[in-house]
N, C-alpha and C positions, 0 to 999 in steps of 0.2 A: 396499188394499195401499199402503204408503208407499214411495216410491222415494227413495233418498238419492243425490244427485249424486256425492258423493265420500265413500264409507264410511270411507276412511282418516282423514278429519278427525275422525271420532268414535272411532276406535280408541284413539288416545293418551289422550284424557281418560278413556275407559272403563278402560283399563289402570291409569292413575294412581289412579283412584277405587278400583279393586280392590286395588291394592298398598297404598293408604292404609288400607283396611279391614282387610287381613290384618295390617298392622303393629300393630293394636290401637288405633290412633288413630281418633278420630271426626271426621267432617267438621263436626260441630257445634262451635260456639265454646265450648261447655261443657266443662270438664275431665272426665276419666274418674274413676271412683270411686277407683282406686288413687292418683291424684294428690291427691285430697281427703284420703284417709287419711294420706298422707305429710305433707301440709301441716298437718293437725290434730295429728299426732304431734309435728311439729317445733315448732308453737306451744306445745304442752303441755310439751315437753322441749327448750328452747333450748340446753341443754348438749350436745346432739347436734349436732356440726358438719355432719354430712351423714346423710341417710336416703334409701334407695332400695329399690324393689321390682323384682325380676326374676322372669320366668316363662318356662316352656318353651312355645313355640307352634309353628306350622307350619314356621317357619324356624329352629328352635333356640331357645336361651335368649337373652333380651334384656331390657334394663331398660325398664320401662313407666312408671315414675314415680320422680321424684327431686327432692331439694331443689336439686341441680345440674342445671339444665335441659339442659346439654350432654350429660349421660349418657343421656338418654331416647332410646331406639331403638338404643343401642349393644349390640353382642354381649356376652354375659356373659364375665367372666373365670372361671378355674377356681374361685376362692374363692366366686363367686356361685352357680355351679351345683352344687358339691359338697354343700352342705347339702340341696339338693332330692333328690339321689340317696341320701345317707347318713343323713339325718335328724339329723345332728350339727352343732353350730356350728363355724364356722371363725373363728379369730382371727388377724389380721395386725396388723402395726405400721405406722402412718402417722405418721412423726416421733415425737412424744411421745404421740400418741393410739393407741388400739386401734380397729381396724376389725373389728367383730363381725358376722358374717353367719350368720344362722340360718334354718332352714326356716320358712316362713310357712304357716299353716293357715287354713282357713275356719272358720265357726262350728261345723261338725260335727266338726272335727279332721282333715279331709283336707288333705294337703300340696298347696298351690296355687302355691308359688313359694318365693322366698327374700327376706329383708329384710336389708339391710346398714345398720349403724348405726355411725357413727364417734363415739367418746366419748373424752374426756380423763380419765385417772384422777384421782380426788380424792386428797388427801393421805392417805397410808397405805393406799391401796386396791390390792389385788392384781389380777392379770389375771382371776382367778375372780370377784372382786367386780364388775369391769366387765362381764363376761359376764352376770352375774345382773341388772345394771341394764339391759343390752340386752334380755334375755329378758322383763323386766317391760314394757318399751316395746313389744316385739313382741306380747305377750299382749294389750295394750290395742288394738293395731292389728287383731289377728285378730278381736276381737269385732265389728268393723265389716265383715267380709267374709262375705257370705252364700254365695258360691261363686266359683270361679275365673273363670267367664265374667263375673260381675258387676264384676270389677276393671277391665275395659275398656269398660264401659258408661258413658255420660254420667250424671251424677247430677242 
């Protein structure tokens, strides 16, 4: 039997570790799969000024990966969570750009979250055209997602 002189000294680190794990982040220095997928998509599509993945977890909907590191861990806005519920894209305007948020699926087609992609319209391009470009990027990302749980695992 091990006696601990001051069990409260262990409580705070244990709670922090537990909270960190629930947030979908890993104590490992390796990034999670979702961040790798976002980084790879952005490298392939630099015309996207921002890309982010949001999922619904134990504490509601939150961003788990983004090209904007400040967004990671933030609670979802309505436009981030609506595509998860409805299965339909949401299109918003960000200045001259379109913010296209779509449901995100795993390899089997199951909805695992949403992906938001900010794109500038090309000359003569309509909102529908921009949505199609966003859907193409999302499809590429989906091919790298075996399951929802894999998104928060270190790769």
